[in-house]
N, C-alpha and C positions, 0 to 999 in steps of 0.2 A: 504493500500500500504506500510505502514511502516514495516509490517511483511516481505513482499517480499524484501524490501530494506535491512533490517537487515539480512535476510537469505543469500543474495548475499555476504555481507561483512563477515558474520560468516563463510561461506564456504571457502572464500579465506583465512581467518585467520586459518582455520583448515588445509589448504594446507601447510602453513608455519610451523605449529606445527608438522604435520605428517612428513614433510621433515626431521626434526631433531629427532623426537621421533620414527618414524617408521623405519622399516628395509629396506633392499635393494629391497625386493619384492614390498613394497609400492611405492618406488621411481621409479619403472620400468614402471608405467602406471596408476594405480588407482589414484595416486596423481593428475595427470593432468585432469583426468576425473572429479574429485571433483572440480577442478578449472573451467572446462567447465560448470558444473552445476551452480556454482556461477556466471559465466559470463552470462549464460542464464537468470538467475534471474534478473540481472542488465539490460540486453537487453530488457526483458519484461517490466521492470520498465520504461525504456525509452519510450517504446511504449505507456504505459498508460499516461505518462507525455505529449507526443505528442498529444494524444487525448484530452488533456485539463483537465485530472483528477488531483486533488491535490496529490502531493507526498512529504512527509516530514518525517524526522526521527530526533527526539530530541536526542542530544548527550550531553546535559548539565551535566548530571550525570556522564558521562565518563571523562569530562574535569574539574570537580570541580564546585563550585557554581558560578552563573553568577555575573558579576560586577554590582553593583547597578546602575540603570539607563540604563543598556544595556539589549537588548533582549537576551534570553537564546540561547546558541549556538545550531545550528541545521543544518542538511543537507537537502536540498530540491531541487526539480527539476521543473523548468518551461518548456515551450515548446522548448526553445533553448537548455537547458540542456538535455531534452529528446531526441532531435535529435542526439546529440553527444553520449549520452549513448547507444541509439539503434544502431548507426553506429559502434562505437568502440567495444562494447561488442558483437554485432552481428557478427563481424569478429573474435572476440576473441574465440568464441565457436568452430568453426572448426579448428582454429589454435591450440587451447588447445587439441582437440582430436588428431590432428596430432602430437603434442608434446608428448602426452602419448604413441602413437604408436612408435615414434622415440626413446623415452626413454626406451621402452621395449627391444630394440635391441642395444642401444648404451652403451658401457661400461662407457663412460664419465658421463652419466646421473645418474649413481648409487652413485656418490659422493654427500655428503650433501651440501646444499646451493643453488643449482640451482632451485629447486622447490620453496623454500622460496623467492628467488629473483624474480621469475616469479609472485608469488602471491603478493609480495610487490608492484611490478610495476602496476598490475591491480587494486589493492586496492587504490593506489595513484591516478590513473586516475579517479576512482569513487569519491574520496573525492574532487579533484580539480573541477570536473564538477558540483558537487552539493553543493559546499561551499557557504555559505551566508555571510561570514565575511572575513576580510583580514587575520586574524590569521590562519584560517583553510586553506585558499588558500596557504599561505606560508608553513604551515605544510605539506600539500600534495605535494607541489612543491619540497621541500627539500627531502621528502621521495622518490619521483620519481628520483631525482638526485642520491640518494644513490642506488636505485634499478638499474639504468643504470650502475653505477660504478661496482656493483657486477656482473651484467650480462656480461659486457665487460671484466672484469678481472677474470672471473671464471676459465679460463685456464691460470693462471699466470705462470705456468711452461714453457709455450712457450715464446720465446724471445720477440715477438711483442705485446703480450697481456697486460703485465703490463704497458708499456708506453701508450698504447691505452686507458686503463682504467683511467690512470691519466689525460690524455688530456680530456676525457669525463667528469671526475669529475671537472676539472678546469673550463671548459665552463659551466657546470651546476651551479657551484658556482657564476660565473659571471651573469648568467641568474637570479639566486635567489637574488643576490644583487641588480640588477636593479628593480626587482619586489618589494623588500623590500623598496627601496627608493621611488618608485612611490606610493605605497600604504600608506606609512607613510605621504607623502605630502598630499594625499587626506584625510587621517584620521585626520590630524591636522586641515585641513580646515573645515571638516564637524563635528568635535568633536565626531566622531563615527567610529567604525571599520566595521560597516555593509556596504556591498556593495551597498545596495539600497539607502543609504544616500548620495552616491556620485553623484546621478543624479540631485540633487538640487543645486550643487555648481555653482556659477557664473563663467563665463569664465574669464580667466586671465593668467598671466605668470605661476603661480603655477600649475594650472590645465593643461596647455599646457605641462609644464615640466613633470608632472606626466604621461600624455598620452604618451609622447615620451619614458619615462623610461619603462612604461609597455609594449609598443610595442617592445622596444629593448629587454626586457627579453624574450618575446615570440618568437622574431625572432632568438635569440640565440638557443633556444631549437629546433626550426624548422629547423635550418641549413641554414639560409639566408646568402648570401654573405654580409660582410666578415667574418661571424662566422661559415662557413661551414666546416672548416678543421677537426673538431672533428668527424663529422658524418661518413665519410667512414671508419675511424679508429675504432670508437666505434661499428658500426654495424657489420663490418667484423670480429671483435674480439669476438663477442658473439657466443655461440655454437648453432648449429642447428636451430630449429624453434624459439629460443629466439630472433633471428633477426626479425622475423615476428611480434613478440610481440612489440618490440621496434619501428620498422619502420612503421608497418601497423596499430597498435592500439594506442600506447602511444603517438606518435607524434601529434595526433589530439588534445591533450590538448593545444598545442601552438596555433592552429587555433581557438579553442574555446575561448582562452584568447583574441585573436584579435577581434573576433565577439562580445564578451561580453564587451570589452573596448569601442567599437563603440556604443553599446546599452546604456552603463552607461554615457559616457562623451559626446556623440553626436558629433557635428560638429568639425572636426579637422582643423588646419591651412592648407592652400593650399600647402605650401611647403612640408609638411609631406606626403601628398598624392603623390606628384611628386617624393620624395625620395623613397617611397615604390615601385612605378611603375618602377623606374630605377633599383633599387636593385632586384626586382622580375624578370625583363627581363634579367638582367645580371646573376642572379643565375641560371635561366633556361638554358641559353646558355652555361655558364661555366660548369654546372653540366653535361649536355648531351655531351659536348665536351670531358670531362674527361672520362665519361662512355664509349664513343665510342672507346677509345684507351687502356682501361685496359685489362690485360690478365688474371685476376682472376675473376671468376664468382661472388663471393661475393662483390667485389669492383665495378664491373659493375652495379650491382643492387643498391649498396649503393650510388654510384654517381648519379644514376638516381633519387634517392630520393631528392637530391639537386635540380635537374631539376624540379621535381614535386612541391617541395616547392616554387620554383620560379614562376611556373604557378599559383599556388593557391594564392600566395601573389600578383601577378599581378592582378588577378580578384578582390582581396580585395582592391587593389589600385584604381581600377575603382570605387568601391563603395565609397571609401574615397573621390575621386574626385567629385562624385555626392553629397556627404554630404557637401563638402567644397563650392560647387557652388549652393547648395539648390535644386538640381534636384533629387527628390526621386525616379523617375523611373530609373535613372542611378545607384542609390544605389541598387535598386532591381536587375537590370541586372548584376551588378558586383558581388553582394553576391551570386546570383543564379549560376553564372558561376564558382565562386570559390568553392562553396559547391558541385556542380556537379563534379568538378575536384577532390575535396577531397574524394568524394565517390569512384570515379574510382581509385584513388591512394590507398585508404585503402584496397579495395578488391584485386586489382591487385598486390600490393606490398606484401600483406599477402600471396597471391598465389605464387608469384615468390620466396620469401624466403623459404616458406614451401616446394615447389617443389625442389628448389636448395639444401635444406638440405638432401632430399632423394637421389638426384643424387650424391652429394659430399660424403655422407656416403658410397654409393656403390663403388665409385671410390677412396675413401680415399684421396681426394685432391680437390682443387678448381681451379687449373690451366686449362685454356680452352683447351690447347692441350691434357692434361690428360683426360679431359672430352669429347673429340671428340667422338661422336656416343653413349655416355652413355645414351642418351634419348631412344635409342632402347632397351637397356638391362633393363632400368627402365621405361617402357612405361607409367605408371601412372604419375610419376613425370615429364617425358618428355612432356606428354600432358598438364600438368599444366603449365610448363615453356613456352610452345608454346602459350597457351591462354593468359597467363599473359603478354608475350612479345607483342603479337598483340594488347592487350589492351593499354599498355603504348606507343606503336607506333602510337596509334590513328587511327587504321584501322577499318572500318565497318565490321560486325555489332556489335561491342563491345561498352561498355559504355565509353571507352576512346575516341572514335570518336565523340560521342555526346558532351562530356564535352569540348573537344578542339574546336569543332565547335562553341559552345556557347561562349567560352572565346574569340575567334577571333572576333565573331560578337559583343561582348560587347566592344572590343577595337575599332571597326570600327565606334562606335557612337561618335567619337571625334568631328565631325562637329557640334554636338549639344551643345558642351561645349563652354562657352564664354571665350575669352582670348587665345591669340596665344601660351602662355607658356604651358597651359594645353594640347592644341592640339598637340604641338610638342612632349611632353613627351609621350602622348598616342600613337602617331605614332611610336616613337622609340620603345616603349614597344611592339607594334604590330609587328614590323619588327623582333624584337628579338624572339618573340613567334613563328612567322612563320618559321624562320630559325631553331629554336629548334625542331619544329615538323618534319622538313625534316631530320635533323640529328638523331632524335629518330628512324625513320624508318631504317636508316643505322645501328644504334647501335643494334637494336633488331633482324634485319635480320641476323646479324653475330651470335648472340646467338642461334637462331633457326637453322641456317644453320650448325653450327659446332656441337652443343650439341645434337640437336634433329634429324636432317636429315643427319648429317655426318656419315661417315663410320669409325667404331672403328678400333683399332689396334690389334684386336684379343686377348685381354686380357681375362683371365679366368673369368667365371661368379662368382659373389659374392652374398651373401644373400641380399634380398631386404631390404631396410631401413624401409619401411612401411608395416604394415599388412593391413587387410581389412578395419580397422577403419581409418587408415591414408589415405588410398586411397580414401575412401568415403569423407574425409575432403577435399582432393584436388579437387574432383569432385564437391563438394558443392561450393567451392570458384570459380572454373572455370565456373560453371553454373551461379553464380552471375555476373561474368564479361559479360556473354552473354545475360542472360535472362532479367536483369534489363534494358538493352538497348531496349528490345522489349516493355517494359512497362514504358518508360521514362515519358510520360505524368502523370502517376500515381506517379512516383518518384517526379516530379515537385510539385504535390499537397502536398505530404508529406513534402517536403522541405519548401514550402510556409508556412505551419503551423509552422514548426520549427523555421523559421526566423521571425515570427510575433512579437517577442519582439524587433526586430531591425528595421524591415520595415513592413508595413501593408501587410497582406497576399493578399489583393485585388490587390496590385501593382505587387507582384511576380506572381500572377496568370495571369497577362497580357502576360506571356510567352506562354500561350495556345491560339493559334488562333482558334482552334476547339478542340474537345475532343482528337484527335490523331495527331494534327499538332502543331509544336512548332514555336515560333518566339522570337526574342531577346527583349521581353517586348514591344518595340516600334513597333507599327503596321505598316505594309506596307514596311518593310525593306527587310526581307528575311524569308523563311520558311524551315522547315525540318520535316520529319516524320520518326523517327527511327523505328517505328512499321512497316511501309510499307516497309522499307528496308529489314526487315526479310521475307517479302513475295516476294519482287522484286528480291533480289539477288539470292535465290535458283531457281526462275523461269528463270532468265537470264542464270544461269549456265546450267540448263536443256535445254534451247533453244539452247545455244551454242553447247552442246554435240549433240543434234539432227541434227543441221545444218551440223556439221562436219561429222556426220555419213552419212547423205544424200549425202554429197559431195564426200566422200572417200569410202564409202561402207565398206567392210571388211578390207580394207587397214588401217583403223583407228586403228585397234588393232595390226598392224604389224609395229609399230613405233620402232625406236631405243631406247632401254631402258638402261639408265645408272643411277648410284646413284644420288640422288637429289643434293647433295653438292659436286661438282667437277668443276674443271676448264672447260673453254668452249670447249677445245679439248678432244675428246673421248680418254679414256685410260690413262689420266694423273692422277697419284696417287702418294702417298708417298711424297717425298721432292718437287715434281713438283706441288702439289696441294696447295690450299689456306691454310695458317696458320692464327691463331688468330692475330699475329703481322702483317703479310703481308696484310691481308684484311683491317686492320685499318690504314695502312700507308698512303693512300691517304687522310684520315681524318686528320692525323697529319700534312700533308703538307698544306691542305686547311685552317685549323684552326691554323696555326703556330702562328698567331698574338695573339690568345687567349691562346693557350697552351704553348707558348714560346718554340716551338720545337727546340731541339738541334740535329743536324745531323753531322755525321763524316764519312768520307771515307778515308781509309788508305790501304796501300799496305802491304800484309802479305806474308812472304816467307814460303813455305811448306817444312820445313826441314825434316819432317817425310818421305817424298817421295824421299829423296836423297839416292844415292847408294854409298856404301863404297867398293873400289877396293883393300883395304889392303895395299896401297902404302904409306899411311900417308899423301897424298895430300888432299886438301879440297874436301869434298863430292860434287858430281855433281848431279843435278836433273836428275832423270831417266825419259826421255820423254815417255817411254812406260808404265809408271804407271799412274793411274787415278789421276787427281788433281795435277800433277807435276808442279813445278815452282811457281811463284808468282801469287797471285790473290788479288782482291779487297774485302775488308770487309766493310760492310755498317752498321753503328749503328745509331739508332735514339731513342730519349727519350723526354718526355714532363716534364714540370715543373709546380708544384703547385704555381702559381704566387702569390696568396695572402699570402701563407705561407712563400715564399722566400723573398718577398719584404716588408712584414708587420710584421709578427710574429717573424721571426728569428732576425731581428734587434731589435724589442721590447724586445725579450727575453734576448738578450745580454745587453741591457740597464738596464733591471730589475735585471739581475744577478749582474751587477756592483753596483747597489744601495744596493742590499742585502749584498754584500761583504763589502761595506762601513758601513752598519748598524750593522754588526756583532761587530763592535767596542763598541757598546753600551752594549754588554753583559758583558764586564769587566769594572766595575765602582764601585763607593761607593754607600752606601744605600741612602744617602741624595740626590744623583743625580737621583736615581730611583724615589724617592718621588717627586722630582721636575718634572720629566717627567709625572708622573701621574697627578699632579696638572695642568700642561699645557693642557693635554688631556681633563681633566674634564672641564676646563674653555672653551676650544674650543667647546665641546659638548653642554654646557649650552648656549653659544653664538649662535650656530646653531639652537637649539630648540627655543630660544627666537626670533630669526629672522623669523623662520617659523611660529611662533604663531602670 
């Protein structure tokens, strides 16, 4: 297996080399096909690890001689690593193929650096998931931060790209600093940097602090509230399918870190589980609230990533609650719900960003009004956008329906938990998730209605963004959203094996009441058969059509036909039909408390319609002209609450400190030596206290 492991990493390294050494012809497509081959090798490697086969690649010779007394550095994959490798790189294969098809037609992709950044991101994911020591984890984490910065800032010539890349880098550094502090605490206590040595540490304040720091670092990368402000900026700034690589593939390392932290450090404090549940529910609600009112396609999908992060972390919070209370079945149901949601997010988000890249390239913009009806002129991308939207809206028969059902069922197990505090927090998280699911439907109905089913404005046709290979990649991802739901019991079996380092597979397999019927691990609570839904829903549709035909006869085909996306009254088009802003306005009003909606109504005089009689008197409105006289203008906008009330004041305070600290730059040499001595003494004191 080491040969397959090395082949995947070498192929990704060749992508980076070819990006700089190769010509424009190489960067137009073959580059990303090479990356797809490397991703396929790593996905296959994950499958072997899931099956229980040993996977190990010694890298001691690459990093120098090992430290005496320490095991040689190596990359290895157990079943948990195999699950994440198979998921992340399984999605990376079709995304890479679509990336190559997009690059063959996009002028932007012919510049150097995009392919290397793409390969760097995928390589960092492989390193993080298979790292066996703290140094390798930090090395991969910082590499991923750099890759995100390069992808988000690839189009620095555009006004918003540079600041977005800087914000992405800043939060990446915060995440890395938290991981560094947490891993250092554990390494000092265990006298080893090997991750396996952390499992034997006794519980105490140091281990609890390290656990909080590690989860903090992973939460920043995942975009959990209040660290979510970088995510819509960073994702939207990346070009084309690079967004799918960031949001659909690479973000999974944050969830892998959370799962691995639970496996290594075990039982968390109860308050930590409560905090994650609250933040998860708040992230889900805040993310979908902002997604519902955005007017740019890329930002709608990016904000929905915050929602999905919240849903996944909520499931993980259920697992932490079970670990804190000693209920292993609750750990199993929480981790299974979170992992099912993660699978749905990976495939659907990869599909959405890949399809959106094709539609935006054809329309040369991402404003929803500009994209109205573009799904018709780009039917393959429109199909992918529709399937991905239905999946993240949680509608059957997609994998999104199964994962959200399982998550809600896991939260309903609150009555099994001792202590009123745990029950209240689980109830609040459940209410937030239920509200999120409802608004997700509103959000993605708007996308499908405007972009896929809407009527365009008659713009001239443009060249398709994807060739046959890109279209095939979209179909593969869409098939994953639909077909996996039909075989969910098999998916549960695979996930149970992957989660076995955290929770015994026998407990997770309790989710199978029978070979094709699911239950939320606890028997006798509720059941669901996603496989039968695939049989029942088409049969019900056929039965409905037959009954309608029998009742109406030939009149069934003589119904009034209008475009699918139009106001309720026949013939309403143009300025009288729904707009992206108008459709979202009720959401702005309903969620005004969450979005801090600001509305303004003012009177505007229509001076353009005034008539001039040549007498020098003031112009008088012409009542015969359309729009004459005064009218009311309505304006409404939402506010990023966390950014406005947390980060902007903090940035002002930090700026003031930096301004004051600049005075240290002008001083004598002996003063600088004194500063260095004070810093050295402080470091020695901290290390001594930790030891």
